[in-house]
C-alpha positions in Angstrom: 124.0 28.1 -54.1 120.4 27.7 -54.7 117.8 25.1 -53.8 117.5 22.4 -56.4 113.8 21.9 -55.3 111.2 24.6 -55.0 110.8 25.6 -51.4 108.4 28.3 -50.1 108.3 29.4 -46.6 104.8 29.8 -45.3 105.6 31.7 -42.2 106.7 35.3 -42.9 107.4 36.2 -39.2 110.3 34.0 -38.5 112.2 36.1 -36.0 109.2 38.1 -34.7 111.1 40.4 -32.3 113.6 41.5 -35.0 111.1 41.7 -37.8 108.4 43.6 -35.9 110.9 46.1 -34.4 112.4 46.7 -37.9 109.0 47.2 -39.4 107.7 49.5 -36.6 110.7 51.8 -36.9 109.9 52.4 -40.6 106.2 52.8 -40.0 106.9 55.3 -37.2 109.1 57.3 -39.6 106.2 57.4 -42.1 103.7 58.6 -39.4 106.2 61.2 -38.0 107.0 62.5 -41.5 103.3 62.9 -42.3 102.7 64.7 -39.0 105.7 66.9 -39.6 104.5 67.9 -43.1 101.0 68.7 -41.6 102.5 70.8 -38.8 104.7 72.7 -41.2 101.8 73.4 -43.5 99.6 74.5 -40.6 102.4 76.7 -39.1 103.2 78.4 -42.4 99.6 79.1 -43.2 98.8 80.7 -39.8 99.4 84.2 -41.0 97.5 84.0 -44.2 93.8 84.2 -44.8 91.4 82.4 -47.1 88.1 83.4 -48.5 85.6 80.6 -48.4 82.0 80.1 -49.3 80.0 77.9 -46.9 76.3 77.5 -47.3 76.1 80.5 -49.7 77.8 82.7 -47.2 81.2 84.2 -47.7 83.7 83.9 -44.9 87.2 85.1 -44.4 89.1 82.7 -42.3 92.7 82.1 -41.3 94.1 79.6 -43.8 95.2 77.3 -41.0 91.7 77.1 -39.6 90.3 76.5 -43.1 92.6 73.6 -44.1 92.9 72.0 -40.6 90.0 69.4 -41.0 91.2 68.4 -44.5 94.8 68.3 -43.3 94.0 66.0 -40.4 92.1 63.6 -42.6 94.8 63.6 -45.2 97.5 62.9 -42.6 95.6 60.0 -41.2 94.8 58.5 -44.6 98.3 58.9 -45.9 99.8 57.6 -42.6 97.6 54.5 -42.6 97.9 53.7 -46.3 101.6 54.2 -46.6 102.3 52.4 -43.2 100.3 49.4 -44.5 102.3 49.4 -47.8 105.6 49.9 -45.9 104.6 47.1 -43.4 104.1 44.7 -46.3 107.3 45.7 -48.1 109.3 45.6 -44.8 107.8 42.2 -43.9 109.0 40.7 -47.2 112.4 42.4 -46.9 112.9 41.2 -43.3 111.7 37.8 -44.2 114.5 37.5 -46.7 117.0 38.3 -43.9 115.4 36.6 -40.9 114.7 33.4 -42.9 118.2 32.8 -43.9 119.5 33.7 -40.5 117.2 31.1 -39.0 118.3 28.5 -41.5 122.0 29.3 -41.1 121.7 29.2 -37.3 120.2 25.7 -37.5 123.0 24.5 -39.8 125.6 26.0 -37.5 124.1 24.2 -34.6 124.3 20.9 -36.6 128.0 21.7 -37.3 128.6 22.4 -33.7 127.1 19.0 -32.9 129.7 17.4 -35.1 127.6 17.0 -38.3 130.1 18.1 -41.0 127.7 17.3 -43.8 125.7 20.5 -43.1 124.9 22.5 -46.2 124.4 26.2 -45.9 121.9 26.6 -48.6 119.5 29.5 -48.9 117.0 30.6 -51.6 118.2 32.7 -54.5 116.0 35.7 -53.5 117.2 35.7 -49.9 119.9 37.8 -48.5 123.1 36.6 -46.9 124.1 34.5 -49.9 127.8 35.6 -49.3 127.7 34.4 -45.7 126.1 31.1 -46.8 128.9 30.6 -49.4 131.6 31.3 -46.8 130.0 28.9 -44.3 129.8 26.2 -47.1 133.5 26.8 -47.8 134.3 26.5 -44.1 132.3 23.2 -44.0 134.2 21.9 -47.0 137.6 22.7 -45.5 136.6 21.1 -42.2 135.4 17.9 -44.0 138.6 17.7 -45.9 140.7 18.1 -42.8 138.6 15.6 -41.0 139.0 13.1 -43.9 142.8 13.7 -44.0 143.0 13.2 -40.2 140.9 10.0 -40.3 143.1 8.7 -43.2 146.3 9.4 -41.4 145.0 8.0 -38.1 143.9 4.8 -40.0 147.4 4.5 -41.4 148.9 4.8 -37.9 146.4 2.3 -36.5 147.2 -0.1 -39.4 151.0 0.3 -38.8 150.6 -0.3 -35.1 148.4 -3.3 -35.7 150.9 -4.8 -38.1 153.5 -4.4 -35.4 151.2 -5.9 -32.8 151.2 -2.6 -31.1 154.9 -2.8 -30.3 157.1 -0.4 -32.0 160.7 -1.6 -32.4 163.6 0.7 -32.6 164.0 0.1 -36.4 160.3 1.2 -36.9 160.9 4.5 -35.0 161.3 6.6 -38.3 158.1 5.2 -39.8 156.2 5.7 -36.6 157.5 9.3 -36.2 156.5 10.1 -39.8 153.0 8.8 -39.3 152.7 10.9 -36.1 154.1 14.0 -37.9 151.5 13.6 -40.7 148.7 13.7 -38.0 150.4 16.6 -36.2 150.7 18.6 -39.5 146.9 18.3 -39.9 146.2 19.2 -36.2 148.5 22.3 -36.5 146.0 23.7 -39.0 143.5 24.2 -36.1 144.0 27.1 -33.7 142.6 26.1 -30.3 
């Protein structure tokens, strides 16, 4: 299902603990990967030499010493830039998970409070659409069973009222049938 109206969440950090932990894990991976690449380059260039010209003088340096300053700067820049990009992407991705989880949790609380009119609706771009659909189906079945139970109870109440709340022996079959109808609905629920 999708929203009939346009709805935009303004708050991207809905479940801060979950979202920030998720994002930090990915940013840490980017930083560690950058460091690992830098360390491998540094390690593998230790045994080679590089000829460099600095201030019109020619130097022969170990390649590792020659590239170390540029390597450190590159690692820092790549880590910061890609962590920022990953942060933004992960924030949007987690928002599409945490937002629906928050919304579904609120509707489940309403359902637990006896409100069977709860609608488990999330935006088209959000995740967990299958879960929302299943919860909507569950709500529909519960509403139907409640309606059936109410109808059968009203029939029993009407029958008893017509009999002035006294059931004679000849009304035993009708009374039993009405009770069985209610019992058949109640058997649906496993408690």
